[in-house]
N, CA, C and O atoms as a printed pandas DataFrame, in Angstrom:
     atom_number atom_name residue_name chain_id  residue_number  x_coord  y_coord  z_coord
0              1         N          MET        A               1   70.097  113.889   18.445
1              2        CA          MET        A               1   69.354  112.533   18.407
2              3         C          MET        A               1   67.812  113.122   18.034
3              4         O          MET        A               1   67.184  114.009   18.613
4              5         N          TYR        A               2   67.474  112.403   16.994
5              6        CA          TYR        A               2   65.971  112.523   16.808
6              7         C          TYR        A               2   65.178  111.607   17.583
7              8         O          TYR        A               2   65.476  110.414   17.532
8              9         N          ARG        A               3   64.242  111.973   18.272
9             10        CA          ARG        A               3   63.351  111.197   19.226
10            11         C          ARG        A               3   61.793  111.088   18.851
11            12         O          ARG        A               3   61.134  112.127   18.898
12            13         N          TRP        A               4   61.225  109.997   18.515
13            14        CA          TRP        A               4   60.010  109.954   18.270
14            15         C          TRP        A               4   58.958  109.976   19.678
15            16         O          TRP        A               4   59.101  109.072   20.501
16            17         N          ASP        A               5   58.102  110.848   19.864
17            18        CA          ASP        A               5   57.360  110.814   20.868
18            19         C          ASP        A               5   56.071  110.140   20.609
19            20         O          ASP        A               5   55.336  109.898   21.567
20            21         N          GLU        A               6   55.723  109.812   19.401
21            22        CA          GLU        A               6   54.449  109.084   19.177
22            23         C          GLU        A               6   54.806  107.504   19.070
23            24         O          GLU        A               6   55.888  107.051   18.695
24            25         N          THR        A               7   53.763  106.822   19.446
25            26        CA          THR        A               7   53.939  105.284   19.338
26            27         C          THR        A               7   53.075  105.136   18.097
27            28         O          THR        A               7   52.039  105.772   17.906
28            29         N          PRO        A               8   53.617  104.207   17.245
29            30        CA          PRO        A               8   53.079  103.769   16.018
30            31         C          PRO        A               8   51.697  103.342   16.258
31            32         O          PRO        A               8   51.569  102.777   17.345
32            33         N          ASP        A               9   50.628  103.444   15.566
33            34        CA          ASP        A               9   49.299  102.792   15.452
34            35         C          ASP        A               9   49.072  102.214   14.211
35            36         O          ASP        A               9   49.356  102.719   13.125
36            37         N          LEU        A              10   48.418  100.864   14.462
37            38        CA          LEU        A              10   48.287  100.140   13.358
38            39         C          LEU        A              10   47.026  100.212   12.918
39            40         O          LEU        A              10   46.172  100.036   13.788
40            41         N          ASN        A              11   46.569  100.462   11.589
41            42        CA          ASN        A              11   45.262  100.757   11.199
42            43         C          ASN        A              11   44.864   99.394   10.552
43            44         O          ASN        A              11   45.475   98.859    9.627
44            45         N          ILE        A              12   43.850   98.954   11.116
45            46        CA          ILE        A              12   43.223   97.418   10.666
46            47         C          ILE        A              12   41.988   97.702    9.803
47            48         O          ILE        A              12   41.477   96.739    9.231
48            49         N          THR        A              13   41.495   98.825    9.660
49            50        CA          THR        A              13   40.300   99.072    8.995
50            51         C          THR        A              13   40.126   98.404    7.775
51            52         O          THR        A              13   39.093   97.767    7.568
52            53         N          PRO        A              14   41.234   98.500    6.750
53            54        CA          PRO        A              14   41.065   97.928    5.358
54            55         C          PRO        A              14   41.134   96.468    5.507
55            56         O          PRO        A              14   40.474   95.784    4.724
56            57         N          PHE        A              15   41.850   95.904    6.412
57            58        CA          PHE        A              15   42.111   94.408    6.618
58            59         C          PHE        A              15   40.529   93.979    7.008
59            60         O          PHE        A              15   39.959   93.059    6.421
60            61         N          VAL        A              16   39.933   94.727    8.021
61            62        CA          VAL        A              16   38.588   94.138    8.466
62            63         C          VAL        A              16   37.477   94.449    7.152
63            64         O          VAL        A              16   36.553   93.665    6.938
64            65         N          ASP        A              17   37.653   95.469    6.459
65            66        CA          ASP        A              17   36.831   95.484    5.181
66            67         C          ASP        A              17   37.078   94.280    4.418
67            68         O          ASP        A              17   36.217   93.427    4.199
68            69         N          VAL        A              18   38.248   94.234    4.028
69            70        CA          VAL        A              18   38.579   93.002    3.150
70            71         C          VAL        A              18   38.152   91.565    3.600
71            72         O          VAL        A              18   37.926   90.643    2.816
72            73         N          MET        A              19   38.076   91.498    4.887
73            74        CA          MET        A              19   37.804   90.035    5.515
74            75         C          MET        A              19   36.134   89.993    5.612
75            76         O          MET        A              19   35.581   88.898    5.519
76            77         N          LEU        A              20   35.440   91.059    5.777
77            78        CA          LEU        A              20   34.029   91.146    5.676
78            79         C          LEU        A              20   33.627   90.871    4.312
79            80         O          LEU        A              20   32.591   90.219    4.186
80            81         N          VAL        A              21   34.273   91.259    3.205
81            82        CA          VAL        A              21   33.865   90.899    2.014
82            83         C          VAL        A              21   34.076   89.480    1.485
83            84         O          VAL        A              21   33.267   88.908    0.755
84            85         N          LEU        A              22   35.291   88.932    1.936
85            86        CA          LEU        A              22   35.467   87.415    1.743
86            87         C          LEU        A              22   34.442   86.589    2.533
87            88         O          LEU        A              22   33.925   85.642    1.941
88            89         N          MET        A              23   34.068   86.856    3.884
89            90        CA          MET        A              23   33.244   86.417    4.553
90            91         C          MET        A              23   31.869   86.353    3.721
91            92         O          MET        A              23   31.307   85.271    3.551
92            93         N          ALA        A              24   31.288   87.698    3.148
93            94        CA          ALA        A              24   30.022   87.485    2.666
94            95         C          ALA        A              24   30.123   86.715    1.183
95            96         O          ALA        A              24   29.101   86.260    0.671
96            97         N          ILE        A              25   31.191   86.621    0.647
97            98        CA          ILE        A              25   31.320   85.821   -0.580
98            99         C          ILE        A              25   31.249   84.336   -0.388
99           100         O          ILE        A              25   30.758   83.558   -1.206
100          101         N          LEU        A              26   31.822   83.986    0.854
101          102        CA          LEU        A              26   31.791   82.715    1.290
102          103         C          LEU        A              26   30.439   82.165    1.870
103          104         O          LEU        A              26   30.194   80.977    1.664
104          105         N          MET        A              27   29.581   82.889    2.544
105          106        CA          MET        A              27   28.388   82.900    2.895
106          107         C          MET        A              27   27.358   82.597    1.838
107          108         O          MET        A              27   26.488   81.731    1.925
108          109         N          VAL        A              28   27.580   83.483    0.749
109          110        CA          VAL        A              28   26.637   83.196   -0.569
110          111         C          VAL        A              28   27.045   81.980   -1.288
111          112         O          VAL        A              28   26.159   81.243   -1.720
112          113         N          THR        A              29   28.360   81.667   -1.476
113          114        CA          THR        A              29   28.739   80.579   -2.131
114          115         C          THR        A              29   28.541   79.206   -1.614
115          116         O          THR        A              29   28.351   78.269   -2.390
116          117         N          ALA        A              30   28.582   79.043   -0.241
117          118        CA          ALA        A              30   28.754   77.885    0.506
118          119         C          ALA        A              30   27.652   76.800    0.407
119          120         O          ALA        A              30   27.900   75.597    0.325
120          121         N          PRO        A              31   26.107   77.476    0.426
121          122        CA          PRO        A              31   25.104   76.594    0.252
122          123         C          PRO        A              31   25.069   75.802   -1.309
123          124         O          PRO        A              31   24.458   74.755   -1.523
124          125         N          THR        A              32   25.762   76.463   -2.185
125          126        CA          THR        A              32   25.832   76.027   -3.479
126          127         C          THR        A              32   26.778   75.003   -3.883
127          128         O          THR        A              32   26.756   74.487   -5.000
128          129         N          ILE        A              33   27.554   74.732   -3.030
129          130        CA          ILE        A              33   28.525   73.632   -3.097
130          131         C          ILE        A              33   28.000   72.399   -2.702
131          132         O          ILE        A              33   27.471   72.135   -1.622
132          133         N          THR        A              34   28.202   71.607   -3.733
133          134        CA          THR        A              34   27.573   70.078   -3.571
134          135         C          THR        A              34   28.706   68.928   -3.648
135          136         O          THR        A              34   29.478   68.873   -4.605
136          137         N          TYR        A              35   28.740   68.190   -2.780
137          138        CA          TYR        A              35   29.672   67.094   -2.972
138          139         C          TYR        A              35   29.231   65.879   -3.391
139          140         O          TYR        A              35   28.260   65.380   -2.821
140          141         N          GLN        A              36   29.821   65.263   -4.366
141          142        CA          GLN        A              36   29.666   64.068   -5.044
142          143         C          GLN        A              36   30.193   62.818   -4.643
143          144         O          GLN        A              36   31.343   62.453   -4.888
144          145         N          GLU        A              37   29.343   62.163   -4.023
145          146        CA          GLU        A              37   29.896   60.835   -3.230
146          147         C          GLU        A              37   29.868   59.807   -4.274
147          148         O          GLU        A              37   29.029   59.929   -5.167
148          149         N          ARG        A              38   30.645   58.843   -4.280
149          150        CA          ARG        A              38   30.226   57.413   -4.961
150          151         C          ARG        A              38   29.933   56.499   -4.247
151          152         O          ARG        A              38   30.810   55.925   -3.600
152          153         N          ILE        A              39   28.675   56.143   -4.183
153          154        CA          ILE        A              39   28.158   54.988   -3.426
154          155         C          ILE        A              39   27.580   53.936   -4.072
155          156         O          ILE        A              39   26.743   54.217   -4.929
156          157         N          THR        A              40   27.865   52.634   -3.833
157          158        CA          THR        A              40   27.528   51.399   -4.325
158          159         C          THR        A              40   26.280   50.689   -3.716
159          160         O          THR        A              40   26.434   50.004   -2.705
160          161         N          LEU        A              41   25.208   50.806   -4.213
161          162        CA          LEU        A              41   24.107   50.204   -3.316
162          163         C          LEU        A              41   24.261   48.583   -3.476
163          164         O          LEU        A              41   24.758   48.046   -4.466
164          165         N          PRO        A              42   23.804   47.971   -2.453
165          166        CA          PRO        A              42   23.795   46.658   -2.459
166          167         C          PRO        A              42   22.451   46.273   -3.272
167          168         O          PRO        A              42   21.496   47.041   -3.390
168          169         N          LYS        A              43   22.517   44.963   -3.817
169          170        CA          LYS        A              43   21.275   44.127   -4.497
170          171         C          LYS        A              43   20.473   43.868   -3.490
171          172         O          LYS        A              43   20.843   43.382   -2.421
172          173         N          GLY        A              44   19.041   44.258   -3.853
173          174        CA          GLY        A              44   18.055   43.686   -2.976
174          175         C          GLY        A              44   17.520   42.394   -3.126
175          176         O          GLY        A              44   17.724   41.855   -4.213
176          177         N          THR        A              45   16.743   41.644   -2.091
177          178        CA          THR        A              45   16.474   40.420   -2.646
178          179         C          THR        A              45   15.145   40.213   -3.295
179          180         O          THR        A              45   14.818   39.156   -3.834
180          181         N          ARG        A              46   14.392   41.288   -3.213
181          182        CA          ARG        A              46   12.932   41.315   -4.189
182          183         C          ARG        A              46   13.043   42.523   -4.991
183          184         O          ARG        A              46   13.840   43.352   -4.550
184          185         N          SER        A              47   12.495   42.787   -5.951
185          186        CA          SER        A              47   12.255   43.767   -6.651
186          187         C          SER        A              47   10.894   43.885   -7.435
187          188         O          SER        A              47   10.510   42.882   -8.036
188          189         N          HIS        A              48   10.224   44.896   -7.471
189          190        CA          HIS        A              48    9.012   45.012   -8.312
190          191         C          HIS        A              48    8.864   46.312   -9.060
191          192         O          HIS        A              48    9.141   47.350   -8.460
192          193         N          LYS        A              49    8.436   46.360  -10.373
193          194        CA          LYS        A              49    8.368   47.632  -11.030
194          195         C          LYS        A              49    7.183   48.225  -10.220
195          196         O          LYS        A              49    6.327   47.604   -9.592
196          197         N          VAL        A              50    7.324   49.557  -10.374
197          198        CA          VAL        A              50    6.382   50.494   -9.935
198          199         C          VAL        A              50    5.502   50.808  -11.273
199          200         O          VAL        A              50    5.887   51.249  -12.356
200          201         N          GLU        A              51    4.439   50.505  -10.924
201          202        CA          GLU        A              51    3.253   50.601  -11.911
202          203         C          GLU        A              51    2.763   52.009  -12.089
203          204         O          GLU        A              51    2.235   52.556  -11.121
204          205         N          LYS        A              52    2.894   52.705  -13.321
205          206        CA          LYS        A              52    2.479   53.764  -13.531
206          207         C          LYS        A              52    1.141   53.859  -13.732
207          208         O          LYS        A              52    0.721   53.213  -14.691
208          209         N          VAL        A              53    0.207   54.595  -12.985
209          210        CA          VAL        A              53   -0.965   54.831  -13.248
210          211         C          VAL        A              53   -1.519   55.779  -14.175
211          212         O          VAL        A              53   -1.301   56.976  -13.989
212          213         N          PRO        A              54   -2.339   55.320  -15.333
213          214        CA          PRO        A              54   -2.597   56.212  -16.266
214          215         C          PRO        A              54   -3.553   57.551  -15.567
215          216         O          PRO        A              54   -4.286   57.395  -14.590
216          217         N          SER        A              55   -3.391   58.672  -16.187
217          218        CA          SER        A              55   -4.395   59.696  -15.727
218          219         C          SER        A              55   -5.643   59.961  -16.543
219          220         O          SER        A              55   -5.694   59.576  -17.711
220          221         N          LEU        A              56   -6.401   60.445  -16.116
221          222        CA          LEU        A              56   -7.848   60.606  -16.996
222          223         C          LEU        A              56   -8.137   62.048  -16.931
223          224         O          LEU        A              56   -8.056   62.643  -15.856
224          225         N          THR        A              57   -8.469   62.645  -18.027
225          226        CA          THR        A              57   -8.708   64.169  -18.370
226          227         C          THR        A              57  -10.327   64.309  -18.846
227          228         O          THR        A              57  -10.868   63.734  -19.791
228          229         N          ILE        A              58  -10.901   65.229  -17.914
229          230        CA          ILE        A              58  -12.628   65.279  -18.463
230          231         C          ILE        A              58  -12.538   66.636  -18.644
231          232         O          ILE        A              58  -11.920   67.315  -17.824
232          233         N          ARG        A              59  -13.164   67.220  -19.779
233          234        CA          ARG        A              59  -13.305   68.423  -20.407
234          235         C          ARG        A              59  -14.653   68.895  -20.366
235          236         O          ARG        A              59  -15.590   68.171  -20.704
236          237         N          MET        A              60  -14.799   70.049  -19.975
237          238        CA          MET        A              60  -16.291   70.610  -20.232
238          239         C          MET        A              60  -16.273   71.966  -20.817
239          240         O          MET        A              60  -15.804   72.862  -20.117
240          241         N          ASP        A              61  -16.709   72.246  -21.983
241          242        CA          ASP        A              61  -16.966   73.421  -22.691
242          243         C          ASP        A              61  -17.817   74.379  -22.253
243          244         O          ASP        A              61  -18.436   74.045  -21.242
244          245         N          ARG        A              62  -18.060   75.482  -22.685
245          246        CA          ARG        A              62  -19.140   76.581  -22.225
246          247         C          ARG        A              62  -20.500   76.134  -22.385
247          248         O          ARG        A              62  -21.401   76.628  -21.707
248          249         N          HIS        A              63  -20.729   75.137  -23.326
249          250        CA          HIS        A              63  -21.923   74.809  -23.814
250          251         C          HIS        A              63  -22.356   73.529  -22.592
251          252         O          HIS        A              63  -23.372   72.895  -22.874
252          253         N          ARG        A              64  -21.903   73.288  -21.770
253          254        CA          ARG        A              64  -21.844   72.230  -20.892
254          255         C          ARG        A              64  -21.983   70.728  -21.784
255          256         O          ARG        A              64  -22.791   69.822  -21.577
256          257         N          THR        A              65  -21.157   70.787  -22.591
257          258        CA          THR        A              65  -20.764   69.407  -23.250
258          259         C          THR        A              65  -19.457   68.772  -22.528
259          260         O          THR        A              65  -18.363   69.334  -22.477
260          261         N          ILE        A              66  -19.733   67.626  -22.032
261          262        CA          ILE        A              66  -18.461   67.097  -21.434
262          263         C          ILE        A              66  -17.575   65.946  -22.356
263          264         O          ILE        A              66  -18.138   65.144  -23.100
264          265         N          TYR        A              67  -16.469   65.995  -22.217
265          266        CA          TYR        A              67  -15.698   65.198  -23.286
266          267         C          TYR        A              67  -14.861   64.208  -22.600
267          268         O          TYR        A              67  -13.912   64.786  -22.069
268          269         N          LEU        A              68  -14.841   62.818  -22.385
269          270        CA          LEU        A              68  -14.156   62.042  -21.631
270          271         C          LEU        A              68  -13.459   61.065  -22.944
271          272         O          LEU        A              68  -14.097   60.217  -23.567
272          273         N          GLY        A              69  -12.259   61.356  -23.139
273          274        CA          GLY        A              69  -11.607   60.548  -24.160
274          275         C          GLY        A              69  -12.268   60.848  -25.600
275          276         O          GLY        A              69  -12.123   61.961  -26.107
276          277         N          ASN        A              70  -12.979   59.855  -26.230
277          278        CA          ASN        A              70  -13.555   60.242  -27.474
278          279         C          ASN        A              70  -15.281   60.213  -27.405
279          280         O          ASN        A              70  -16.077   60.340  -28.336
280          281         N          ASP        A              71  -15.559   59.984  -25.849
281          282        CA          ASP        A              71  -17.045   59.945  -25.483
282          283         C          ASP        A              71  -17.429   61.418  -25.374
283          284         O          ASP        A              71  -16.608   62.305  -25.138
284          285         N          THR        A              72  -18.738   61.615  -25.563
285          286        CA          THR        A              72  -19.447   63.005  -25.240
286          287         C          THR        A              72  -20.597   62.753  -24.492
287          288         O          THR        A              72  -21.327   61.774  -24.647
288          289         N          TYR        A              73  -20.765   63.730  -23.606
289          290        CA          TYR        A              73  -21.872   63.445  -22.438
290          291         C          TYR        A              73  -22.571   64.950  -22.460
291          292         O          TYR        A              73  -21.873   65.929  -22.722
292          293         N          THR        A              74  -23.817   65.065  -22.204
293          294        CA          THR        A              74  -24.421   66.430  -21.621
294          295         C          THR        A              74  -24.235   66.159  -20.177
295          296         O          THR        A              74  -24.080   65.114  -19.545
296          297         N          LEU        A              75  -24.309   67.643  -19.777
297          298        CA          LEU        A              75  -24.123   67.489  -18.102
298          299         C          LEU        A              75  -25.161   66.721  -17.420
299          300         O          LEU        A              75  -24.863   66.054  -16.429
300          301         N          ARG        A              76  -26.356   66.759  -17.869
301          302        CA          ARG        A              76  -27.345   65.822  -17.120
302          303         C          ARG        A              76  -27.152   64.466  -17.355
303          304         O          ARG        A              76  -27.575   63.741  -16.454
304          305         N          ASP        A              77  -26.652   63.933  -18.274
305          306        CA          ASP        A              77  -26.395   62.483  -18.198
306          307         C          ASP        A              77  -25.092   61.941  -17.933
307          308         O          ASP        A              77  -24.797   60.746  -17.978
308          309         N          PHE        A              78  -24.283   62.961  -17.636
309          310        CA          PHE        A              78  -22.758   62.458  -17.415
310          311         C          PHE        A              78  -22.529   61.524  -16.232
311          312         O          PHE        A              78  -21.738   60.584  -16.323
312          313         N          ALA        A              79  -23.282   61.803  -15.021
313          314        CA          ALA        A              79  -23.099   61.323  -13.619
314          315         C          ALA        A              79  -23.244   59.626  -14.092
315          316         O          ALA        A              79  -22.324   58.815  -13.996
316          317         N          ASP        A              80  -24.625   59.325  -14.615
317          318        CA          ASP        A              80  -24.793   57.827  -14.622
318          319         C          ASP        A              80  -23.940   57.204  -15.566
319          320         O          ASP        A              80  -23.483   56.079  -15.365
320          321         N          ASN        A              81  -23.656   57.983  -16.760
321          322        CA          ASN        A              81  -22.767   57.121  -17.526
322          323         C          ASN        A              81  -21.335   57.262  -17.252
323          324         O          ASN        A              81  -20.546   56.576  -17.901
324          325         N          PHE        A              82  -20.912   58.086  -16.351
325          326        CA          PHE        A              82  -19.634   57.971  -15.695
326          327         C          PHE        A              82  -19.524   56.977  -14.890
327          328         O          PHE        A              82  -18.471   56.340  -14.890
328          329         N          MET        A              83  -20.486   56.657  -14.108
329          330        CA          MET        A              83  -20.652   55.406  -12.809
330          331         C          MET        A              83  -20.357   54.311  -13.452
331          332         O          MET        A              83  -19.575   53.457  -13.032
332          333         N          LEU        A              84  -21.161   54.254  -14.852
333          334        CA          LEU        A              84  -20.786   52.929  -15.352
334          335         C          LEU        A              84  -19.568   52.767  -16.073
335          336         O          LEU        A              84  -19.113   51.625  -16.136
336          337         N          LYS        A              85  -18.944   53.717  -16.641
337          338        CA          LYS        A              85  -17.983   53.807  -17.320
338          339         C          LYS        A              85  -16.571   53.382  -16.315
339          340         O          LYS        A              85  -15.630   52.645  -16.609
340          341         N          SER        A              86  -16.828   54.139  -15.058
341          342        CA          SER        A              86  -15.863   54.143  -13.930
342          343         C          SER        A              86  -15.605   52.616  -13.654
343          344         O          SER        A              86  -14.455   52.280  -13.369
344          345         N          ALA        A              87  -16.539   51.729  -13.718
345          346        CA          ALA        A              87  -16.334   50.124  -13.389
346          347         C          ALA        A              87  -15.024   49.746  -13.719
347          348         O          ALA        A              87  -14.258   49.175  -12.944
348          349         N          THR        A              88  -14.729   50.122  -15.071
349          350        CA          THR        A              88  -13.548   49.571  -15.722
350          351         C          THR        A              88  -12.416   50.287  -15.700
351          352         O          THR        A              88  -11.484   49.976  -16.442
352          353         N          LEU        A              89  -12.333   51.390  -14.810
353          354        CA          LEU        A              89  -11.227   52.369  -14.650
354          355         C          LEU        A              89  -10.650   51.948  -13.778
355          356         O          LEU        A              89  -11.251   51.183  -13.023
356          357         N          ASN        A              90   -9.259   52.269  -13.521
357          358        CA          ASN        A              90   -8.478   52.277  -12.070
358          359         C          ASN        A              90   -8.975   53.414  -11.199
359          360         O          ASN        A              90   -9.041   54.560  -11.643
360          361         N          LYS        A              91   -9.298   53.125  -10.057
361          362        CA          LYS        A              91   -9.771   54.130   -9.128
362          363         C          LYS        A              91   -8.759   55.091   -8.682
363          364         O          LYS        A              91   -9.011   56.284   -8.507
364          365         N          LYS        A              92   -7.407   54.459   -8.470
365          366        CA          LYS        A              92   -6.188   55.102   -8.211
366          367         C          LYS        A              92   -5.790   56.153   -9.067
367          368         O          LYS        A              92   -5.049   57.048   -8.662
368          369         N          SER        A              93   -6.273   56.106  -10.340
369          370        CA          SER        A              93   -5.658   57.144  -11.352
370          371         C          SER        A              93   -5.930   58.610  -11.001
371          372         O          SER        A              93   -6.853   58.959  -10.265
372          373         N          ASP        A              94   -5.030   59.469  -11.603
373          374        CA          ASP        A              94   -5.373   60.874  -11.416
374          375         C          ASP        A              94   -6.540   61.480  -12.266
375          376         O          ASP        A              94   -6.501   61.211  -13.467
376          377         N          VAL        A              95   -7.493   62.198  -11.855
377          378        CA          VAL        A              95   -8.322   62.800  -12.723
378          379         C          VAL        A              95   -8.379   64.299  -12.667
379          380         O          VAL        A              95   -8.545   64.921  -11.619
380          381         N          TYR        A              96   -8.207   64.943  -14.064
381          382        CA          TYR        A              96   -8.004   66.196  -14.180
382          383         C          TYR        A              96   -9.302   66.775  -14.832
383          384         O          TYR        A              96   -9.836   66.274  -15.821
384          385         N          ILE        A              97   -9.738   67.855  -14.189
385          386        CA          ILE        A              97  -10.872   68.301  -14.833
386          387         C          ILE        A              97  -10.457   69.820  -15.426
387          388         O          ILE        A              97   -9.835   70.637  -14.747
388          389         N          ARG        A              98  -10.842   70.028  -16.614
389          390        CA          ARG        A              98  -10.756   71.156  -17.566
390          391         C          ARG        A              98  -12.095   71.663  -17.685
391          392         O          ARG        A              98  -12.911   71.054  -18.376
392          393         N          ALA        A              99  -12.438   72.851  -17.004
393          394        CA          ALA        A              99  -13.825   73.297  -17.337
394          395         C          ALA        A              99  -13.543   75.026  -17.798
395          396         O          ALA        A              99  -12.715   75.712  -17.198
396          397         N          ASP        A             100  -14.239   75.465  -18.756
397          398        CA          ASP        A             100  -14.270   76.718  -19.260
398          399         C          ASP        A             100  -14.531   77.704  -18.173
399          400         O          ASP        A             100  -15.454   77.445  -17.400
400          401         N          LYS        A             101  -13.916   78.688  -18.025
401          402        CA          LYS        A             101  -13.991   79.657  -17.075
402          403         C          LYS        A             101  -15.417   80.614  -16.976
403          404         O          LYS        A             101  -15.608   81.434  -16.079
404          405         N          SER        A             102  -16.250   80.363  -17.953
405          406        CA          SER        A             102  -17.496   81.134  -18.240
406          407         C          SER        A             102  -18.613   80.282  -17.492
407          408         O          SER        A             102  -19.633   80.825  -17.069
408          409         N          LEU        A             103  -18.363   78.892  -17.346
409          410        CA          LEU        A             103  -19.311   77.997  -16.506
410          411         C          LEU        A             103  -19.780   78.528  -15.290
411          412         O          LEU        A             103  -19.051   79.281  -14.644
412          413         N          PRO        A             104  -21.002   78.204  -14.867
413          414        CA          PRO        A             104  -21.219   78.574  -13.412
414          415         C          PRO        A             104  -20.676   77.629  -12.518
415          416         O          PRO        A             104  -20.523   76.449  -12.832
416          417         N          TYR        A             105  -20.346   78.146  -11.297
417          418        CA          TYR        A             105  -19.703   77.500  -10.290
418          419         C          TYR        A             105  -20.314   76.040  -10.014
419          420         O          TYR        A             105  -19.607   75.042   -9.883
420          421         N          GLY        A             106  -21.566   76.040   -9.952
421          422        CA          GLY        A             106  -22.398   74.950   -9.668
422          423         C          GLY        A             106  -22.370   73.891  -10.692
423          424         O          GLY        A             106  -22.566   72.750  -10.274
424          425         N          ASP        A             107  -22.155   74.057  -12.013
425          426        CA          ASP        A             107  -21.962   73.138  -12.865
426          427         C          ASP        A             107  -20.505   72.370  -12.733
427          428         O          ASP        A             107  -20.439   71.165  -12.973
428          429         N          VAL        A             108  -19.399   73.090  -12.359
429          430        CA          VAL        A             108  -18.346   72.718  -12.162
430          431         C          VAL        A             108  -18.056   71.541  -11.082
431          432         O          VAL        A             108  -17.426   70.485  -11.147
432          433         N          MET        A             109  -18.800   72.195  -10.051
433          434        CA          MET        A             109  -19.021   71.339   -8.774
434          435         C          MET        A             109  -19.907   70.313   -8.778
435          436         O          MET        A             109  -19.908   69.467   -7.884
436          437         N          TYR        A             110  -20.731   70.300   -9.777
437          438        CA          TYR        A             110  -21.438   68.956  -10.134
438          439         C          TYR        A             110  -20.816   68.127  -10.794
439          440         O          TYR        A             110  -21.064   66.938  -10.597
440          441         N          LEU        A             111  -19.930   68.470  -11.667
441          442        CA          LEU        A             111  -19.024   67.544  -12.292
442          443         C          LEU        A             111  -17.984   66.685  -11.424
443          444         O          LEU        A             111  -17.763   65.480  -11.539
444          445         N          LEU        A             112  -17.289   67.754  -10.365
445          446        CA          LEU        A             112  -16.522   67.461   -9.465
446          447         C          LEU        A             112  -16.951   66.181   -8.749
447          448         O          LEU        A             112  -16.335   65.117   -8.810
448          449         N          LYS        A             113  -18.241   66.434   -7.963
449          450        CA          LYS        A             113  -19.111   65.698   -7.118
450          451         C          LYS        A             113  -19.266   64.354   -7.878
451          452         O          LYS        A             113  -19.015   63.265   -7.362
452          453         N          SER        A             114  -19.703   64.528   -9.157
453          454        CA          SER        A             114  -19.869   63.100   -9.911
454          455         C          SER        A             114  -18.755   62.316   -9.857
455          456         O          SER        A             114  -18.861   61.137   -9.518
456          457         N          VAL        A             115  -17.448   62.912  -10.210
457          458        CA          VAL        A             115  -15.989   62.189  -10.305
458          459         C          VAL        A             115  -15.977   61.616   -8.775
459          460         O          VAL        A             115  -15.926   60.407   -8.549
460          461         N          LYS        A             116  -16.022   62.447   -7.912
461          462        CA          LYS        A             116  -15.813   61.837   -6.339
462          463         C          LYS        A             116  -16.748   60.730   -6.075
463          464         O          LYS        A             116  -16.305   59.723   -5.522
464          465         N          GLU        A             117  -18.073   60.802   -6.428
465          466        CA          GLU        A             117  -18.835   59.769   -6.064
466          467         C          GLU        A             117  -18.800   58.561   -6.639
467          468         O          GLU        A             117  -19.357   57.577   -6.153
468          469         N          ALA        A             118  -18.048   58.557   -7.867
469          470        CA          ALA        A             118  -17.612   57.384   -8.706
470          471         C          ALA        A             118  -16.512   56.574   -7.910
471          472         O          ALA        A             118  -16.285   55.434   -8.316
472          473         N          GLY        A             119  -15.834   57.023   -6.866
473          474        CA          GLY        A             119  -14.805   56.536   -6.340
474          475         C          GLY        A             119  -13.602   56.957   -6.637
475          476         O          GLY        A             119  -12.681   56.200   -6.330
476          477         N          PHE        A             120  -13.281   58.213   -7.283
477          478        CA          PHE        A             120  -11.849   58.417   -7.617
478          479         C          PHE        A             120  -11.686   59.564   -6.417
479          480         O          PHE        A             120  -12.547   60.393   -6.120
480          481         N          ALA        A             121  -10.351   59.408   -5.788
481          482        CA          ALA        A             121  -10.086   60.104   -4.694
482          483         C          ALA        A             121   -9.128   61.406   -5.310
483          484         O          ALA        A             121   -9.212   62.514   -4.779
484          485         N          ARG        A             122   -8.422   61.217   -6.212
485          486        CA          ARG        A             122   -7.364   62.135   -6.558
486          487         C          ARG        A             122   -7.941   62.961   -7.659
487          488         O          ARG        A             122   -7.592   62.638   -8.794
488          489         N          VAL        A             123   -8.714   63.911   -7.537
489          490        CA          VAL        A             123   -9.251   64.846   -8.463
490          491         C          VAL        A             123   -8.891   66.193   -8.315
491          492         O          VAL        A             123   -9.098   66.810   -7.270
492          493         N          SER        A             124   -8.231   66.802   -9.555
493          494        CA          SER        A             124   -7.976   68.118   -9.446
494          495         C          SER        A             124   -8.549   68.948  -10.700
495          496         O          SER        A             124   -8.879   68.485  -11.792
496          497         N          LEU        A             125   -8.586   70.319  -10.267
497          498        CA          LEU        A             125   -9.273   71.077  -11.197
498          499         C          LEU        A             125   -8.126   71.787  -11.967
499          500         O          LEU        A             125   -7.318   72.215  -11.143
500          501         N          LEU        A             126   -7.774   72.056  -13.177
501          502        CA          LEU        A             126   -6.947   72.579  -13.929
502          503         C          LEU        A             126   -7.258   73.970  -14.349
503          504         O          LEU        A             126   -8.330   74.349  -14.820
504          505         N          THR        A             127   -6.081   74.764  -14.100
505          506        CA          THR        A             127   -6.399   76.136  -14.559
506          507         C          THR        A             127   -5.088   76.468  -15.553
507          508         O          THR        A             127   -4.221   75.611  -15.729
508          509         N          GLU        A             128   -5.022   77.793  -16.190
509          510        CA          GLU        A             128   -4.183   78.166  -16.802
510          511         C          GLU        A             128   -2.910   78.968  -16.089
511          512         O          GLU        A             128   -1.977   79.381  -16.777
């Protein structure tokens, strides 16, 4: 009779490798899975339309000429004229300032200060 002296060993290394690859695939794809639930919302008692506030763009070229819509101002006259014109504008509107990059820093800050002093709180400097 033939007798085995060795006990058989179970090699689980390939099984663990496959499981680690499957776990990595699951971890990468799980955050991208989205569930779409159908929800019917109840009607509200009051509704009002959200008012879209128009934005205002002010441009200043390298010759210190300021353009506001169809109007043209010099840097020296802008503050007073903008203060008068701002009385008819919505103070909650966004103001975007486009200034040439060759302008001195002080000129752009003067323009920004003039807009802020007119009562506009949401003022942004635009870049490329």
